[in-house]
N, C-alpha and C positions, 0 to 999 in steps of 0.2 A: 643495240642500245635499248635499255628498258624505257618503256613509256609508263610513268607512274602518275596516277591521279592523286594530287596532293590536296589536303584540306585548305591550304592557303589559296589554291586555285578555285576550289568549289565555293568557298564563302564569297568569292568575287561575284558570284551569280545571285547572291542574296543581298537585297537592299536593306541595311539596318533601320532606315527610317520607316520601313513598312512592317517592321517586326513589333510584336507586343513586348512588354517588359520581360515576361517569362521566356519568350523565344530568344531574346537577347541574352538572358542569363544562361539558357540552355546551350547557346553557341559557346559561351565562355567555359562552361563546365565540360563540354565535349572536347574542346581544344586542350584543356588542362589534362583530362583523362588520357588523351592520345599523345601526350608528351610535348605539346607545343609550348612556346613561351608566351607570357602575357602580352608582349609587344604585338603579337599577331592579332590578338583580340582587340587591343587598343587601337591599332592602325585601322582595322576594319570598322570599329565603332566611330571613328572620327568622321566617317562619311555621313553620319546623322548629325548635321550641324546644329539642328534645333535642340537636341537633347544631350549632346556630348558634354561631359564634364571631366576636366583633367583630374587624374589620380583616382577616378571612380573605378576604373577597371582593375587597378592594382589592389584597391581595398577589397573589392568583391572577390578577386582571385584568391586572396589569402584565406577567405572564408570557405572556399571549396575544399572539403576534406574527404569527399567521396562517400558512398554508401553501398548497401548490398545490391542495389539495382542502379548502377551509375548511368549517367547520360553519356552516350558514346558518339563516335563518328557517324553512326547510322542516322542519328537525329539530324545532323547537318546535311547529310546526303538527301534525306527525305524532304527537308525544307527546300533544298535546291531543286529537287525534282518537282515539287509542288509549284515552283516558280518558273518552270519551263526548261531548266537545265537538263541536258542529256550527256552522259559520258561519251568520250571520244570513240570507244569501242562498241557502242550500242549499234545494232543493226548489222554487225558482221561477227564472224567467229573470232574468238580471242587468239592472238598469237602466243607462241611459247614465251616470248619476252614480256608480255603484258603483266603488270603487277597491280593488284588491287589492295589498297592499304587503308580503306575507309570504314571497314566494319570489323567487329570482333565476332567470334563464333556464336555467342549467345544471341546477339541482336540479329545476325543473319538468319539463325534458325527461326527466330520469332517472326521475321519478315517473310519467311518462305510460305508457299502455298502448296498443299498436298492435294493432288487431284483425286476426285471421287469418281470412280468408274461404275457404270451400271453393270449388272450381271449380263454376261454374254448370252446365256440361255435363260429365258424367263419361266420359272416354275413357281407360281404363286403359293401353292399348298406347301411345298417344301420350305419356302421362306417362313411362313407362319408356324409350321411345325417346329422348325429349328428355334424360333423365337420362344415358343411355349416351353420347349424342353429345357432351355437355358434358364428361364426366369421362374418357372413354377414346378412344384412337386405335383405328381400325378393326381393327388387327392385334393389339391387346392382349387378353389373356384375362381374363375376368370371373368372379369367384367369387360365388355366390348360394346361398340356402337356401330351399326351400319345404317340406321335410319337418320335422316337429317331434315331440317327445315330451313327455309331461306328468310333472311331478315337484312334489309338494307344492302342487298346485293351480295351477302355473305351466306355461306352454308354453315349452319350450326348443328352440333350433334344433339341427339335426344339422350335420355338417361341410359337407354340401351338394355342389355341383358347381363345377368350375373348368376344364372342358375346352374351352369354346367362346370364340371371340373376340367382341369387341363388334360387329364388322361382321356376323358370322354371326347373332348375336342380333337385331340391328336389322333385318336382311333378313327373318328369320322372323317377327318381331313385326309388321312392316309388312303381312304377308299374313294374320295370324290374326284380323283383326277386333278384337274386344275379349276374345278367349279367351286370356289370358296363360298359363293352365295348359297349353294345347296346346303351348306352346313350352318353358316352364320346368318343367312338371310341376304337377299340382294342389296347391294349398296349403290349409291348414285356415283357413277364414274367421274362426274364433275367435282364431287365433294370428297371422295375417298372414304376411309373408315378409320376408326380409333380403337385403342385397346388400353386397359388399365394395367400398369406394370406391377402393382402389388396385389396379393390375393385378398379376396373378400369372403365374408361369412355366409353369402347366399341370401341375405335378407334385404340388402340395399347397397348403394354404391357411394355412401358418404364416408368421411374420414373415420368415423367411429365403427364402420363396417370392415375396415382393413384389419386383417388378422396378423400380418407380419409386416413390420416396417423395414423391408429389405432394400428398396431402391428409391432413388430420387431422379428427377428429370432435369437435364441441362439442355436448354434450347436457346438459340439466339436468332432473331430475325433481322438484325442490323449489321451482321458481319458476313462477309462472303463465305460461301460454302467451303471453298478450298482453305480459307484461313481458319474457319471453325475446325475443320479436320486436322489442321496442323497444330493448333493450340491444344485441342483435346488430347492428341497423342503426345505432344511435347510435355504436357503437365502430368502424363502418366496416370490420368484419371482411371479409377478401377471400373471400367465400362464393361458391363455384361453384354449389352447389345447397342450397336450404333446404327440408327435407322435414318435413311433419307426420307424426308417428309413428303417428297414429291413437289415441294415448293422451294422456298429460299432458306431452309434451315435443316440441320441435322438434329436428331433427337438422340441424346446420349443417356441411356438408362444406367445410372451410376450406382454401384453397390455402396450402401451406407450402413446397413445392419444395425439399426438403432434399437435399443432395448425398450424405449418408451417414446411417447409423442414429443415430450419436451426435448429429449436428446435428439430426436429426429429433426426438429426445427433448428436446434443448435448446429447440427452437422450440415444441414442444407444451407444455413446462413454462411457457415465457414466455407463450404464448397463454392458458393456463388461469389464470395469475396475474393477467393483465390483466382477464380476464372476472370473476374473483372479486372483484377490487378494485373493480369497477364494478357489483357487485350480482348477478352471475350465477354461482350455485354450480354448478360443472361436475362431472359424474360422472367421477371420477379413474380409473375402470376402462377408459376408452376411449382410453388413451394409445398402444396398439400399432397399427402401420400396417396389420395384417391384420384390423382390427376390423370386425365386421358393423354395418351401419346399416340403418334401415328402408327398404324398397324402395317407391318410389312406384308407384301404379297398382293396389294391392290393397286388400282390405277386412280390417279387424281388429276383431273383436268388434262389428260393426255400424258402425264408423267408417272413413272413408277414410284411407289413407296416400297423401298427395298432395304434389306440388311446390307450395310456397308462393311461391317466387321463385327466380330464377337470376341468377348474375353480378351480385351486389350488393356494395356496399362498394368498397374499393380493388381495383385490378386484379391486384396481385402482393403477395407477402409482403414484399419489400423496400420497396415503396411504403408499405404499411401500417405496417411497423415504424418507418420514418422518421417517419411522421405521428404514431403513438401515442407515440413517444418525445418528440416535440415538445410534446404536451399533457399528458404525465405525467412532467414533468421533476423533480418533488419539490424544486424550488427554493423557498426561503423567500420570503414576500411582503415588499415594501418596508415599512419601519416609519417612523412619524413621529417625528422627533427630539423633538417636544414631549411625546410620550407617555412618554419615558424620561429626559428632561432632569433631573428631580429624583430619579431612582433609577437611575443608571447602573450597569451590571454591573461587578463587580470585575475588575481586570486580573489576568491569570494571574501566579502567583507566579514570581519569578526562579528559574531553574535555575543559570545562571552569572551571578553578580552583575554588573550594569551591562553585560551582553553579550547574554544570551538568556533568554527566559521559557519556562516549562514549556508544552509543547504547540506550540512554534514550531520553525522550521527553521534550521539553521546549516550553512554550507559552510566547510571548511578547504581552501584551495587552496595549491599550492606546486609547485616543480620536484622532480625526482627527487633523492634524497639529503638531502631536508629532514627526513626522519624523520616523515612525516605519520602513518603507522600507529602509530608509537611515541607520537606526541602524542595520538592518539585513545585508545590504551590508558591513557596517563597520565590522560586525562580520565575514562575509565570508572572508574578506581581512585579518583580524586578525588570523583566523584559517589557511588560506593559507600561510601566512608569519610566523606563529608561534610567534606572538607578543601579546601585551596586548590589550584587548578590554575594554575600559573605565577604570576600575581598576583591571580587572581580566586577568590573563595570560591564553593563549589558547595553546592547543597542535597543532603542525603543522601537516597538512594533506590535503587530497583532499576533496573538498566540491562541492556539486551540488546545484546551485541556481535555483529553479523552479519559473520562472517569469510568473505570471498569469494576470498581470494588465497593464504593460507598453508595448509600441511597441518596437520592437527589437532595433532600433537605440537609443531611449531614455534610455533603460536599459543599453546598452553598454556604452553610454556616462556618465551615472551616476557612473558606476564603475571607469572610468577614473577621473571624477571630485572628487570623494571621495578619491581616491589614492592621487591626487594632494593636496587636502585640508588637508589631514593627513600628508603631507610632506614625503611620503614613496616612495622608489624606488620599482618598480614592479619586484622583484627578483624571485617570484614564481607564475607567472601567469599560469603556467602549472598545478597548484593545484586548479584552479577555472574553473568549467564547468557551462554553463548557458543554461537552457532549456526554450526557449521562447514559451509560449503557449497562448499568448493573442489571443482571438477569437477562440481558439481550445481546450479550457479546457473542460474536461468531469467530471462528478461526481466522488468523491474520491474513491468509491467502484470500479469504472472502471479505474480510473487513477492509483491506487496502483499497480495492476499487470503490467501495461505498464511501470510504473516507475521502478519497481523491475527488469523487463526484460532488460531495457536499462542500469540500473545502476549495474547489476550483473558483477562481476569481475573487476569493476572500482576502487575498494578499497576506496570508499568514507568513511570518518569518520563522515560526517555531510550532511544531506539533509535539505535545507532551502526552505520552501514553503511560497510564499508571493503573495497575502493574501489568507486565507482559505475560506473566504466567497464566493469565486469564485467556489469552489468545494464542498461546503456543500451539503450533501444529506439529504433530509427530512426537518422536521420542526425544526428550530433552538432552539425552546423552549420545544421540546419534549425530555425528559430524555432518553427514550429507543432508539429513532432514533439517538440522538447525541452520545449515547454510542456505537451504531453500527458504526457511522461515525468515532469516535475516535479509534475504533478497527482497522481501516485501517492503522493508524499510527503505531500501534503495529506490524502489518504485515510487514510494511516497515522496522522497527527497527530490527525485528527478522530475516527477510530474508537477509538483507544487512549488519546487525551488525553495523549499523550507527545510529547516533543521528538524530532525526527529530525535526526541529526547525520551528515554524510557528508563525504568528501574527494574532491577531483578534482585533476587535474594542470594545470600551466600550459600555455599554447599555446607553440608553437615561436618562437624568436627572442628578441630583447632585451625584457626586461620593465621595465627601469628607468624608461623614459619613460612607462609606462602608469599609470593609476590602479589602486589595489589591486583594485577591483571588476571590472576589465576584463582581468585576467591569466589567469583560468581559460580552459581550452581550450574551443572550440566556440561555440555560439550565445550571444548576450548574455543569453538567458533565464537562464543560470546566474548571471549577475551581479545579476539583478533579482528572481529568485524567492525566495531565502532571506531570512529576517528578520535574519540576521547572517552576515557573511563575514569570516573571519580569513584573511589572506593572508600567506604566508611568502616572503621574498625574501632571498637570500644576501648577506652583507656581505663586502667585500674586505679580508681580514685581512692586514696587513703582516707581513713576516718579523720585524720588531722586536717586534710584539705577540705573535707566536707564541713567540718566545724568552722573553718575559715570562711567558707562560702555562706554559712548560716550567719556568722558574725557580720559580714559585709551586708547581707540582706537586711538584717535587723537595723543596722546603722542607717541604711538608706531609707527604710520605712520611717524611722524616727525623724530623720532630717526632712523628709518630704512632708510629714505631718506638721512639724514645727514651722516649716516654710509657709504652710497654708494659714497659720495663725499669727505669726510674729515676723517682723522685719529685721529685728536686731538680736535675735537669740544667739547667733554665732559669736557675739561679743563675750558671752558668758562661758563659752566652752573652748578648750584648747584644740589644736589640730589632732593631738594624740587621743584626746577623749572622743573626738568625732569618729575615730576608728575602733572604738571599744564599745561593744553592745552593752556591757555592764554599766559603763559610765553614762552612755546615752539613756539607758532605761532609768538610771538613778536621777539624772537631770530631768527627764520627762515627768517622773513621778512627783518631783518637787514643783515643776513649772505648771502642770496641767491640773484642771479641775477633775473631780472624781469621774464624772461622766465621760469627759474627754479621754481620761486615762484608760477607762474600760474599752472605749472605742479603739484606741491605739493598741491595747493589748490583743484585741481580736485581729487587727491587721498584722501584728507581729507574729501571732500564731500561724496565720496563713503564709506569711513570708518564710517562716522557718520550715514549714512543711514543703513549700515549693522548692526551697534551696536544697533540702535533703533529697528530693526526688530528681534533681538534675542529674543528667548523665554526661560523661565527657567522651568526645570522639575525635578521631584524627582522619582527615581526608588526604589520601595519596592519589596521585594522578598518573595515568599512562596516556600520553598524547602523541598523535601522529603528525600534527601540523605545527606544533609549538614545542619549545624546550620544556623539559621537566621542571615543575615548580617544587618549592620546598613544601613539606607537609603542612597542612593547615589544621590547627587545633581549635576545637569549638565545644561549646556547651549546648546540649539540647535542653533548653529551658521551655518546656511545653507552653505554647505550641510552635515555638520558633527556635532556630539555631542561632547562637550568638558566638562570634569568633572570640577566642581568648587573646585579647589585645595586650593583657598584662604579661603573659608568658608563663603562668603557673603550671600549664600542662605540657610545656616543652619537653621536659625530661622524663615524663611518665611513660612507661612501657604499656603496650597493648595488653588487655586483660588476658587474652588467650595464650600469651607467651609464658604465663606462670602456671605451675602445676596446681591442681585443686587445693592441696594442703597449704601451698604458699598463699593462695588467695584468701584462705580462711584465717591466716594469722592476723591478728589485730581486729578481726571482724566478729569474733565470738563475743556475744553479749554477756556481761556479768549480771547477777541478780539485781544489782543496783540500777544498771542500764534498763533492764526490763521493767522494773518498777517505775522508773522515770518515764518510760514510753507509755505505760498504762495511764499514768497521771495526766500526761500531755494529751493523750487520746480522749480521755474523759472530759477534760476541760474544753477541748475543741468541739466535742459533741454537744456539751452543755451550751456553749456559745452559739453554735449553729441552730440548735433547737429552740433557743430562747429569744430569737430575734423578734418575733411578733406574738408570743404567747407564753404562758407558764409552762414549765418543763415537767414532764412526768417520767417515771421509771420506764414506762412502756415506750415513750418517745425515744429515750436514750438507747434502749435495747434495739429498737428498729433501726435507728441511725447507725449504731455500731455493729449491727448484724450479729448480736450475741443474745443470750437469754436474759430475762429479767433478774434471775438469781445472780448471774455474773455481774450485772450492773450494780446490784446491791452490795456485792462483795467489794467491787472496785470503789464504790462510794465510801464504804467503811474504811478501806485501805487508804484512800486519799485523805480523809479526815477534815476536809474543808467544806463538806456539804451536809445538809439536814434533809431527811426524808420524813414527810408528814402526810399520811393517808395517800401514798402513791405520788405525791408532788415533791419535787426536788428544788431546793433553794440553797444559795451559798450562806455559810455562817457569817454573821455580822460581827 
């Protein structure tokens, strides 16, 4: 009959009331990892009467999803051992029928101790020669210390020597028998001796005198020698020489092969973190490349300093780094759907209703002149104020706008201009932060950690990056490089729990025949990585529709001007007349004084110009989390986008779907049209230049960016102006 040591028996030797909160959690995680039911953990927890709460175990149990280094049965075994429990088979040989089911292979390996054996035959010179041959080229100078001084009961090394090469030392040591002191100088057998594992320039022994950053030292004074030996070997560290210090530590001389000092420090930091993560507490004072290590082949306080092993683990730093990254990937473990079916996690709350969730990614794509940056600023304001953006409601919260393109002043003015154009009161400016990085942008893989560090604890619900071409790393058309680039957005989302919203430009050529998700420039990764894509494409607005927009704009200006002067003017005008610019102009000319009418005329000219420069756009969406929405039509009425709530753009096709000759039909200007445009341009220039002074021909030429001769020709063509000694005035 098998005698099996079961975890339900072992936890009986652990008093839950004497456990810390983390120890209690560890017991639960280990039980779940080993396949036990939550009832086992709950029954054991009930013994802690003072802290036990019903349903708490079940709630915590559901949150245990595992990780790359899971808590296993070995943790429970160690907790029981620490509290005096001993397995039934301890102290006797195991029988064939004994079964041990409390550890997995990885944890058992990590708990093993590997014995360190002294050399059976003591040959000091051979020990040191082997050390020198492995670590140094024959021409490289070696630093070493044999002289010491005593302070507070401790023997400390002097600066030592660094004048001889490894070849010279090896030659002399091979002839000295075992009298190392005759070559290096006598050492104090109570203190031992030291050696520097990186070559020096022969001038001094400081960090700047190190000529090659080949090796780093791993040493621990707080872990048992046998455990140090086990961890060093299990981690496959690229150890050139492993030396027993003659005390309570091993000195592992690890190959790092760093090209410069900065990279040396980075590699040593990484090396130490891996060691500590796997149970080897490293002495952090050993980071510098000129550090002294224990010299093999000498005696220290009655103990030998000797080579334990050489050339163990991986052969190079790069090989080891690739290997260790593979087994320490920090990836979550797969979870069984059955375990979470009845308690699914809540979906992230919407940031933009029916479009984007908080913590997700969105791309706005479009050609130049689509006003993508203005759209992003509008979105920032909508989130900050908790209002509607285009047709979608936004959740109110803090937003960070990362400006990579505009100078600081232009960016700040844009925000004010958009606020004013949207007719909004800036009630929540404290919800908008702007990070101006024009001229200081770095690739996204370097920007992401800087962004995360600055944004941590700011509680942003959205990070807007405008535009991404400034921070793209790698070839825009390479799928693997762009996948790595887009992964940086995932890091920002995950670390900050905020949505990342960014814009990108369309590829070259016609876009009308493409799906919305395929119009963005570069690799298809751009189309498949975001959770939401909003794509803008320009609509082909006819001259007739533009005239209609001009008519509406003039009518609105006239109505606004009259509203500012009169309360009952609408009684004199029919509804049809209010929709006709000709009728409204005629009525205003009769109703207003001359000066008022001139002021209104200037406003009308500005409104006409603005109406004619409006462009029409359609937004199509590709969504991962929500159903597809109907295309949204809008006008880009600088500096804001306004949705087409009337529906005049609904049946218009995108501009790119027509051939060039088709787009030209109806747009070729007749001589009459050109003459009319010249007259309007001249009148607008005269009005702008004459706001606060007399107007000269030179003023008009500078304003219109033409020659004075051209101005005189246009004044003559117009017929409504008089030129006297260079001054221009209207005919009376």
